[in-house]
GUZAVO-656437 format. One line per field, with one value per residue (C-alpha): z, y, x; residue in three letters; residue number from 1. Coordinates in steps of 0.05 Angstrom, whole numbers, plus 32768, in hexadecimal, padded with zeros to 4 digits. Layout:
Z: [Z, ...] $
Y: [Y, ...] $
X: [X, ...] $
resn: [ALA, ...] $
resi: [NUM, ...] $
***
This chain:
Z: [8002, 7FEF, 8022, 7FFE, 7FFF, 8042, 804D, 8024, 804B, 8089, 807C, 8059, 80A5, 80CD, 80D7, 80A0, 80E8, 80FC, 80C6, 80C4, 810A, 80F9, 80BC, 80DD, 8116, 8126, 8146, 8183, 8148, 8129, 80E7, 80C9, 80A8, 8060, 8080, 8086, 8044, 8026, 8052, 8037, 7FF6, 7FF1, 7FC0, 7FA3, 7FF5, 7FFC, 7FBC, 7FD4, 8019, 7FFB, 7FCF, 8006, 8014, 8054, 8064, 808A, 808E, 8067, 801D, 7FF8, 8048, 805D, 8036, 8068, 809E, 80B8, 80F0, 812E, 814C] $
Y: [8004, 8044, 807C, 80AA, 806A, 806C, 80B2, 80BF, 807C, 8092, 80DD, 80C2, 80A3, 80DE, 810E, 814E, 8179, 8160, 8162, 81AB, 81A0, 8155, 8179, 81B3, 818B, 8191, 816B, 8186, 81A6, 81C4, 8191, 8178, 813E, 816E, 817E, 8134, 8122, 814E, 813D, 80F0, 8100, 80EA, 8117, 80F7, 8100, 813F, 8153, 8129, 8154, 8191, 8184, 8166, 81A8, 8197, 81DF, 821E, 820F, 81CD, 81CA, 81FA, 8229, 81EA, 820A, 8246, 8223, 8227, 8207, 8232, 8229] $
X: [8004, 8017, 801B, 7FEF, 7FBC, 7FBB, 7FB6, 7F78, 7F5A, 7F6B, 7F53, 7F10, 7F00, 7F0A, 7ECA, 7ED0, 7ECD, 7F0B, 7F35, 7F4C, 7F75, 7F8D, 7FA9, 7FD2, 7FE1, 802D, 805B, 808E, 80BA, 807C, 8080, 803C, 8028, 802E, 807A, 808C, 8076, 8098, 80D5, 80D3, 80C8, 8086, 8066, 8026, 800D, 8028, 8002, 7FC2, 7FCD, 7FD2, 7F91, 7F61, 7F42, 7F1A, 7F05, 7F31, 7F77, 7F83, 7F89, 7FBB, 7FB6, 7FE0, 8015, 8020, 802B, 8075, 80A4, 80A4, 80EA] $
resn: [MET, ARG, LEU, VAL, ASP, LEU, ILE, LYS, PHE, ILE, LEU, LEU, LYS, ILE, PRO, ARG, ALA, ASP, LEU, PRO, ALA, LEU, LEU, ARG, ALA, GLN, ASN, ASN, SER, GLY, SER, THR, ALA, LEU, HIS, TRP, ALA, ALA, LEU, ASN, ALA, HIS, LEU, GLU, THR, CYS, GLN, TYR, ILE, VAL, GLY, PHE, ASP, ALA, GLY, GLU, GLY, THR, GLY, VAL, GLU, LEU, LEU, ASP, ILE, ARG, ASN, VAL, LEU] $
resi: [1, 2, 3, 4, 5, 6, 7, 8, 9, 10, 11, 12, 13, 14, 15, 16, 17, 18, 19, 20, 21, 22, 23, 24, 25, 26, 27, 28, 29, 30, 31, 32, 33, 34, 35, 36, 37, 38, 39, 40, 41, 42, 43, 44, 45, 46, 47, 48, 49, 50, 51, 52, 53, 54, 55, 56, 57, 58, 59, 60, 61, 62, 63, 64, 65, 66, 67, 68, 69] $
***
């Protein structure tokens, strides 16, 4: 199973109202799921996350999140 298939499966199972917070969630270093997908060269997963519009703060708006040091 490809990573993007797993991400699609998970995102479709989570209530829509919970998706913005999940997609914007950051770890202790300030990295999001999008950061980790990019860091590990998962282009297809990055494209899916950026294209996944789940309301305010998701989709291309995720590109505005920066790591806070």
